[in-house]
N, C-alpha and C positions, 0 to 999 in steps of 0.2 A: 525543525522544518520551516524555513521563514515564509511568510505568508506573502501577500500583495498589498504590502501597507507603507504608506511614509509618515515621516513626522509631519507635524506643522512645520509651514515654512514662517520665515519671519513676517509678510505682511499676514498672518492668519495667528499669530501667539495673542494678539488681542481677543482671540474671542474663546480664550479659556476661559474664565470666570462664565460666560456663557453657556458653554458646553458644560461646565461644571455641574453650574443650576438647573439647565436639562434635565443631568445624568445625576443628580443626588438621589434620587429619590431610587433608582436604581442600585447604586452605590450601596443603598443601607441595608439590602432586600440579602445580607451573609453570599457574596458574588464568589467566595473561596469553596465556601461550600456547597454551593450550585454547580460549580465548576468541577469540582470534587466526585456528587454523583452524579454530575454526566458523563465523565471519565469512567467512573463503575460501570454505567450502564451501557454506555455506546463503544468507546475505544476499547477499553482493558479486554473485554471476552473475543473482541475481532483480534489483537494482538496477540493475546493468551493464545488464541487457538492456530495462528501463525507461527506462533514461535514453539507450540507443542508439536504442532504436524513436522517443523525442520527435525528438530531435538527428536523425534521417535524415528525418524529416518536416517539420521546418522546416527544413533544409535543401534540401531538394526543392525545397521553395514558396520558397524564398529564389533559388533558380537560376532558376528559371523566368522568377519577376518580372522578374529582371536580365536574362535574355536578351531576354525581351519589350521592355524599356525602352528598353537600349541598343542592337540589334536595328535596334528602328524610328529611335533617332537615329544610327548607319551609314547606313542606307537611303535617311535623308534629304539627309547630307552628301553619299553617293556619285551620291545624284541631281544635288545641286547642280553638283559637282565635271562631272558630265556636261556640265551646261548650259554652264558656264562654256568645258569643252574647245571644244563646237562652235560656240561664238559666238567662238572663239579669246581668252579673256580667261585670259591664262596666270598674273597672279596670283593672280586670283579662284579658278580650278581648284587652284594650289598648295595656297591656302588651305585652301578645303574638303576636296583631298583627304588635308591633314594633321590635320585635324580628326575625317577618318572613320578615320583609322589611329590617333591618340588614343584615341578611343575605345574602337575593337577593343581596343589594347592593356590597357585600362583593365578594359576586361569580361574579358580574359583573367587578368589578376589576379587578378579578384576571382572567379573561379569558380575558380582554382587558389588561393585562399584558403579558398575553401567547403568543395574540396574538401579539404585539410586538415584540416578542422574533421571531417570524418567519420570520420578514425582517431582514436578514442575509447580510451587506454589506461587499463584499472583500476590503479589506485594499490593499494599494502597498506593493509587498515583501520589507522587511527591509534587505541588506546585510550588516553582522554583522563581514563577515571575509573573506577572498583568502588565495588560495596555487597557486600554478603551480605546476604540475603535470609532472611530465619527464617520457617518456616512458622508460621503460625499457631497451627496447633496444638501446636507444640512449644514455645509463648509462652507458652500455655497449659499444659502438663503440668509443662513445667518452675515453674510459678507458682502451681501445685496448684490450677488453677480445671478444672472437670469437662469432658470434651471434648464436642465437639460429638453431639448425640443421634442416635437412627435418621431425623430429619427428613433429617440432613445426607446421611446416607445412601442416602435415596430421592431426594432433588434431584440427586443427583453420580448416579442411574441415570437418572432422567428427561434430564438434556444429554447422556449418552452416546447414548441414544436418540437424542436428536433431531439430535444430529451424523449417527450414523448416516442419521438417513432422510434428512437433506439430502445426504447421500454419494450415496446411492442415486436422488434424483430429478435432480442434476447427470449423474450416468451417465449415465440415462436419456435425458435433455437432449443427450447428444454428447461432454459437457466431460470433462474426468479432472481429478478432484478428490486432493486431499491434505490430509489432518486433520492441520493445525499445531498445533492446540490446546495442546498440551503448551511449543510455544514461547514463549506468553503474548506476543505479538507485535501482539495489536490486534483479531486478527479467526482463526475455528475452523480455517477451509477454504479453502486455495489450489486455484483450478479455473481448470484450462488449456483454452484455446478450440485444438483439434487443430489447427484452418485458419487460426490467425490466430497462435499463441503467446501471446497476448494472455491477461496473466492478471483475474480476479476475486477477490476478498477479502472471504468469507463468513462476517460474526459471526452464531452460531448463538444464540439462546433458545430453549428448551424448558419448558412452564410446564403443570403438569395443567390439563384444561379449567375455563374459569371463573376463574380466575386473575385477582387485582386489578391487581398492578403487575408490573414487571420492572426490575432492575437494572443499569443500564448503568455501567462503569467509566469514569474521563474519559480513560485507554488508549485505549479502543474510539473513543469519539466523538472523540477527537483523529485516529485514523485515518480514519474516517468521512470528515472534514471535507480531510484531506489527502489522500485520494482516490476525491471525490465522484466520477467518475464510472466508477470501478471497485468501489466498497463497496456490500456487499449486507446488510442485516440481514434474517435468515432468520429467521421466530419460526414454532415447532412448537407444537403444541396436541397434549398428550399425551392421551388416553380417562382418566376417572375409576376405571374397574376397571383391577385390575392384569393383563387381557388385553392386554399393552402389545407393540405389534409396527410394525415400520415402516410397514404396510399403514394402519394405523388412525390413525395421525396426521394432523392437519389441518398442511398448512404455508402460508406466505405471505412472498412475498417484499417488502420494504419498500426503495427507494432514494433515496437523497439522506434519513434518514430525521433528521438534525440540522440545526441551521441555526443555531447558535451555541455558541461556546467554553467550558465549565462555568468558573467562578470558581477561581482560584488556588488555593484551600484545600478545593477540591472534591477529594471523591477518586473520588464514583461517586453518581447521578443514579438518582432512582427514575421512568419512565415507567408512565401508565397502558395497562395493556395494549391492551385493547378497543380504544382510543385509535388505538393504534399499529397493531393486526390491520387498522382498518379502511383504514389507508391501505395496506395490501397488496395483491400481486397474487398470483395463481398464479405460478408457476414460470414462469421462461421463459427463450430467449434473450436 
């Protein structure tokens, strides 16, 4: 899944020696081992649970279908065998009996195969590549560009409040939400249904009231398209006054917000806030 980053452009290539010097201590701490440990602790259990759930549901449906279809055939041939037996037609009886037994054996073999498929064993994650991600703020500082102004700080506060507001709503609905925004995994909140264990993945966008647009990254769009039944885009409107709190935020949930993948070269897409807001609903289970 692509993330929201880009290669250094030509004007930034000269900064590579400084970046590597700053990152040298981190790079010497066994990055591969850290990444693998993180994947084992955080990513594999979640992925395993999702795959196991889908596999269990699929196998259960297949088992029911196999039993229904082959049991019907077995009953047919056993009925035929009984009829031939009453008519003292030994050869016909033996043929029907053999067909019934063959189908029973075939059904048992197929059921055993399906039961074996239930045994899903997670494998250690395989690291196939890596990248050093450099914050844009560091690039600007090393390049002598001015750092983001107070607008960026306010934007960060709004986004933090928006996540807190959605976490509060999820708890009120009976879910068990967890803020995973720091992981940059395509959504901000992982919310678990305690009754079923199912997860829903919530990307939160907070904006000051009457905002015009909202930016959605390519990673967030791909996550929504890959998890259409579990992904929610949560829109949070924060009042214009500085009297910010969870209680006075407006919240809408948009399900299946995106319908197509962005172009390859696109890193983010701007959407009309009001149009997305009009597609949303009040938060619910």
